[in-house]
C-alpha positions in Angstrom: 99.3 92.0 139.1 100.9 95.2 139.7 101.5 97.5 136.7 104.8 98.2 135.4 105.3 102.3 135.6 107.7 103.3 132.9 107.2 107.4 132.5 108.3 109.3 129.7 112.2 110.2 129.7 111.9 113.3 130.2 108.9 113.4 132.9 110.6 113.6 135.9 112.6 116.8 135.0 109.8 118.5 134.1 107.7 117.6 137.5 110.1 119.1 139.6 111.8 115.6 140.1 108.9 113.9 142.3 106.3 111.9 140.6 102.9 112.5 141.4 101.6 110.8 144.3 98.0 109.3 144.3 96.5 112.1 146.1 97.8 114.3 143.8 96.5 112.4 141.0 93.0 112.3 142.5 93.2 116.1 143.4 94.1 117.0 139.6 91.2 115.2 138.3 88.9 116.4 140.7 89.4 119.6 139.4 88.2 118.5 136.2 85.8 116.1 137.1 84.3 119.5 138.6 84.8 122.1 135.6 85.1 119.6 132.4 81.6 120.5 131.3 81.1 119.9 127.2 81.1 116.0 126.6 83.9 113.8 125.4 85.8 115.7 122.9 85.9 118.6 124.9 87.2 116.3 127.8 90.3 115.2 125.7 90.9 118.8 125.1 91.0 119.7 128.7 93.2 116.4 129.3 95.3 117.6 126.7 95.9 121.0 127.9 96.4 119.6 131.6 98.4 116.8 130.9 100.5 117.1 127.9 100.8 121.0 127.9 100.8 122.1 131.4 102.4 119.0 133.2 104.1 117.5 130.1 103.3 113.9 131.9 103.4 112.8 128.2 104.1 113.9 124.6 101.8 114.9 122.0 102.4 112.0 119.8 102.0 109.7 122.8 99.2 111.5 123.9 97.5 111.2 120.3 98.4 107.4 120.3 96.7 106.9 123.9 93.7 108.8 122.7 93.3 106.2 119.7 93.4 103.1 121.7 90.4 104.2 124.1 88.9 105.2 121.1 89.3 101.6 119.7 87.9 99.9 122.8 84.4 100.0 123.5 83.3 102.4 126.7 83.9 106.1 127.3 87.1 107.1 125.7 87.6 110.5 127.7 87.4 108.4 131.1 89.6 105.9 129.8 92.3 108.2 128.9 91.9 109.4 132.1 92.3 106.0 133.9 94.9 105.2 131.4 96.9 108.5 132.9 96.3 107.4 136.1 98.0 104.1 135.3 101.2 105.7 133.9 101.7 107.7 137.1 100.6 105.5 139.8 99.7 102.3 138.5 96.4 100.8 139.4 95.8 103.2 142.2 96.5 105.7 140.8 94.0 104.8 137.6 91.0 104.3 140.7 92.2 107.6 141.4 92.0 109.3 138.5 88.2 107.8 137.7 86.9 108.6 141.0 88.3 112.2 140.8 86.4 112.6 137.4 83.4 110.5 137.9 81.9 111.3 141.2 81.3 114.8 141.2 78.8 114.7 138.3 77.5 111.1 139.9 76.9 112.2 143.2 75.2 115.4 141.7 73.0 113.2 139.5 72.4 110.8 142.6 70.9 113.2 144.6 69.0 114.8 141.4 67.6 111.2 141.0 66.4 111.0 145.1 64.6 114.6 144.6 62.7 113.3 141.6 61.3 110.2 143.0 60.9 111.7 146.7 59.4 115.4 145.5 58.3 115.0 142.1 54.9 116.9 142.5 57.6 120.0 143.8 59.2 119.8 140.6 56.7 122.0 138.2 55.8 119.1 135.1 56.9 121.9 132.4 60.6 121.8 133.7 61.0 118.0 133.4 59.2 118.2 130.1 61.7 120.9 128.7 64.4 118.3 130.0 62.9 115.8 127.9 63.1 118.4 124.3 66.4 119.4 125.4 67.1 115.7 125.0 65.8 115.4 121.3 68.5 118.3 120.2 71.3 116.6 122.3 70.9 113.4 120.7 70.5 115.0 117.2 73.7 116.4 117.6 75.3 113.6 118.4 74.1 111.4 115.8 75.4 113.9 112.8 78.5 114.5 114.8 79.8 110.9 114.9 78.0 110.3 111.5 80.1 113.2 109.8 83.3 112.0 111.9 82.9 108.1 111.3 81.5 107.9 107.6 83.5 106.0 105.4 81.6 105.9 102.3 78.5 104.5 100.9 78.7 101.2 102.4 79.4 102.5 105.9 76.1 104.8 105.3 74.1 102.0 104.0 75.4 99.5 107.5 74.4 102.4 109.3 70.4 102.9 107.8 70.3 98.9 108.1 71.0 99.1 111.7 68.6 101.9 112.7 65.8 99.9 110.7 66.8 96.5 112.4 66.7 98.6 115.7 63.4 100.2 115.5 62.0 96.5 114.5 63.5 94.4 117.3 64.1 97.3 120.0 65.5 94.8 123.0 69.2 94.9 124.1 69.8 91.5 123.1 68.8 92.9 119.6 71.3 95.4 119.9 74.1 93.2 120.7 73.3 91.2 117.8 73.2 94.2 115.5 76.7 95.0 116.7 78.2 91.9 116.6 77.0 91.4 112.8 77.9 95.0 111.5 81.4 94.2 113.1 81.5 90.7 111.1 80.4 92.7 107.9 82.8 95.6 108.4 85.8 92.6 107.7 83.8 91.5 104.5 82.9 95.0 103.2 85.1 97.8 104.6 88.6 98.6 103.7 90.5 100.9 106.5 93.4 102.9 105.6 97.0 102.5 106.1 98.0 102.6 109.7 100.1 105.9 110.5 103.5 106.3 112.4 103.3 106.9 115.6 105.3 106.9 119.2 105.0 103.9 121.6 102.8 104.5 124.5 104.5 105.3 127.7 102.6 102.5 130.1 103.3 99.1 129.9 101.2 96.4 131.8 103.0 92.8 131.3 101.2 90.5 129.1 100.6 88.0 131.3 98.5 90.8 133.5 96.8 91.9 130.2 95.9 88.4 129.7 94.3 87.9 133.1 92.2 91.3 133.3 90.8 90.5 129.2 90.3 87.1 130.6 88.2 88.6 133.4 86.5 90.9 131.1 84.7 88.4 128.9 84.4 86.0 131.9 81.8 88.3 133.6 80.1 89.8 130.0 79.3 85.9 129.9 78.9 84.8 133.0 77.1 87.6 134.5 73.7 86.6 132.2 74.2 83.4 133.3 74.7 84.0 137.2 71.6 86.2 136.8 69.4 83.8 135.6 70.6 81.3 138.2 70.3 83.7 141.4 67.2 85.8 140.1 68.5 88.8 142.6 67.8 92.3 141.4 71.2 93.4 142.4 72.8 90.9 139.8 70.6 91.9 137.1 71.6 95.4 137.8 75.5 94.6 137.5 74.6 92.5 134.6 73.0 95.4 132.3 75.2 98.2 133.1 77.9 96.2 132.6 76.6 94.7 129.3 76.1 98.4 128.5 79.6 99.9 129.4 81.2 96.7 127.5 79.4 96.8 124.4 79.2 100.6 123.6 82.0 101.8 120.7 81.8 105.7 120.8 81.1 106.2 124.1 78.7 108.9 126.1 75.6 109.4 124.1 75.9 105.8 122.3 75.0 104.4 125.6 71.6 105.9 125.5 69.9 102.9 123.5 71.3 100.0 125.5 70.2 101.6 129.1 66.9 102.6 127.5 66.3 98.7 126.7 67.6 97.5 129.8 65.6 99.9 132.3 62.5 101.1 130.8 60.4 98.4 129.2 61.0 95.9 132.6 59.8 98.7 134.2 63.1 99.3 136.5 62.8 103.5 135.8 59.8 105.0 133.9 60.6 106.7 130.4 59.7 110.3 131.8 62.4 110.1 134.4 64.7 108.2 131.7 64.9 111.1 129.6 64.2 113.7 132.0 67.8 112.2 133.7 69.1 112.1 130.6 68.8 115.5 130.0 69.9 116.7 133.4 73.0 114.6 132.8 73.9 117.2 130.0 74.2 119.7 132.2 77.0 118.2 134.5 80.2 118.4 134.4 82.7 115.0 134.0 82.0 111.6 131.9 78.4 111.0 130.3 78.3 107.9 131.5 77.5 108.9 135.1 73.8 108.8 133.9 74.3 105.4 135.2 74.1 106.5 138.8 70.9 108.6 138.1 69.6 105.9 136.6 70.7 103.5 139.9 69.4 105.4 142.1 65.9 106.3 140.1 65.0 102.5 139.9 61.4 101.5 141.3 62.7 98.6 143.6 65.9 97.7 145.7 69.0 98.3 145.2 68.0 102.2 144.6 69.2 105.7 146.3 72.6 105.7 146.7 73.6 102.1 147.4 71.5 101.8 143.9 73.5 104.3 142.0 76.8 103.6 143.3 76.4 99.8 142.4 75.3 100.7 138.5 77.8 103.7 138.3 80.5 100.7 138.9 79.3 98.1 137.1 79.3 100.2 133.7 82.6 101.4 133.9 84.3 98.0 134.9 84.6 97.1 131.5 86.4 100.3 130.4 89.5 99.7 133.2 89.3 95.6 132.3 90.0 96.7 128.8 92.6 99.6 129.3 94.4 97.1 131.8 94.2 94.4 129.6 94.7 96.0 125.9 97.9 98.4 126.6 100.6 95.3 126.2 98.9 94.3 123.1 98.0 97.9 121.8 101.0 97.8 118.8 99.7 94.7 117.3 96.0 95.7 117.8 96.4 98.9 115.6 98.6 97.6 112.6 95.8 94.7 112.1 93.6 96.2 109.2 91.2 93.5 109.7 90.3 94.8 113.2 90.4 98.2 111.8 87.4 97.2 109.3 85.4 95.3 112.3 85.8 98.7 114.1 84.7 100.8 111.4 81.2 98.5 111.1 81.0 98.8 114.3 80.8 102.2 114.0 78.4 102.5 111.8 76.1 100.4 113.8 76.0 102.3 116.9 75.4 105.7 114.8 72.3 103.7 113.2 71.4 102.4 116.8 71.5 106.0 118.2 69.8 107.5 115.0 67.1 105.2 116.2 67.1 106.0 119.5 66.9 109.7 118.3 63.2 108.7 117.0 62.2 106.3 119.7 62.1 106.8 122.7 63.5 110.6 122.7 61.6 112.2 120.0 58.4 109.9 120.9 58.4 111.0 124.2 59.3 114.3 124.3 57.7 116.1 120.7 54.0 116.5 121.3 52.9 120.0 120.0 54.5 122.3 117.5 56.0 124.7 120.2 57.9 120.8 121.3 59.3 121.1 117.6 60.0 124.9 117.9 62.2 124.3 121.4 64.0 121.3 120.3 64.7 123.2 116.7 66.1 125.9 119.0 67.8 124.0 121.2 69.9 122.2 118.2 70.8 125.8 116.9 72.2 126.8 120.1 74.1 123.6 121.0 75.5 123.3 116.5 75.8 126.7 115.4 75.8 129.3 118.4 78.1 126.7 120.3 76.8 127.5 123.5 77.6 125.0 126.4 75.5 122.3 127.0 74.6 123.3 130.3 73.6 126.4 129.5 71.6 124.8 126.9 69.9 122.2 129.1 68.9 125.0 131.8 67.4 127.3 129.3 65.3 124.3 128.1 63.9 123.9 131.7 63.1 127.4 132.0 61.2 127.6 128.5 59.6 124.5 129.2 58.5 125.9 132.9 56.7 128.9 130.8 55.1 126.8 128.3 53.8 124.8 130.8 52.6 127.4 133.3 
């Protein structure tokens, strides 16, 4: 199942006549993984500047179409774009190098933070952790507003979002959320009407249709088979892989949308405490790279084995595995998918549901666990203003929230 490498006609000349090595791809994405703050939209901007403007690995319209494919699929769009760019340059090894460079810096830092939190919790002032939880309220509120504004598709869409939020609050389980997403996709086909398909440049990446079928089959086999395997073996590592694989496979919109799925998977069973969950989510906002590295923090924070570095890396690989399988599997069929209006309508319905799920998560557990008194409300509002109107970088708001929480709690 070797990927076919088809580079743009002009890329060899523009890159000095030599293709990028796997090691070179890793180093480029490592620099981005260390410096790309600001979330998925900002990451796509960094990628455009690096790979379209500076390195000219592909043209503007091809890049836009690649972004469209990754936004069409479930999973973290910016990480999937990175994997696809690596696939373009050096096949499957290039995709792995791009993912590792972009992901491992923040994942490693979050595992270290999780270990420090679990082993030296008494050394960290309670106000600092509370400040992280309050800042998480502002971050999720900003995500809800931004996604609702960008994805809004009329009154019916808004109604579907509100219903999804209400049902999620009534049935706050991972299984309930999966049912909400599936139902929203079916209702989207019936109720929503997407616009026409725009002209585009064909993507300069090809994977054989046979390989694409194999990757997509593996994606669905794991999605259906991991729960059965977990029930049969009752091994904690299998349960972890199942929970994080499912979260990575069912999240449309990426980034913050994974919050409710992960919370439902790890907090009710007692794998991770709700306080640690929210503190880690707040700390993740201060990290460069993809927000899905939050999985590394959760895996390292588990109250039972596997935890620590092994648990962190296991959960990290599990949550990103669907992204690779979908990118490699969907590329050969993208032309057909992007022209299917029923598929686009289903995606619109799913988008309404995931915004509703995130809205429900904003209330519970994010708000209910973090806001205890009027000073907390004031702090959350100030953090939201800093993010939305002053346009301060998230890492700076997180750092400020920690300091303010420490001062209030002192």
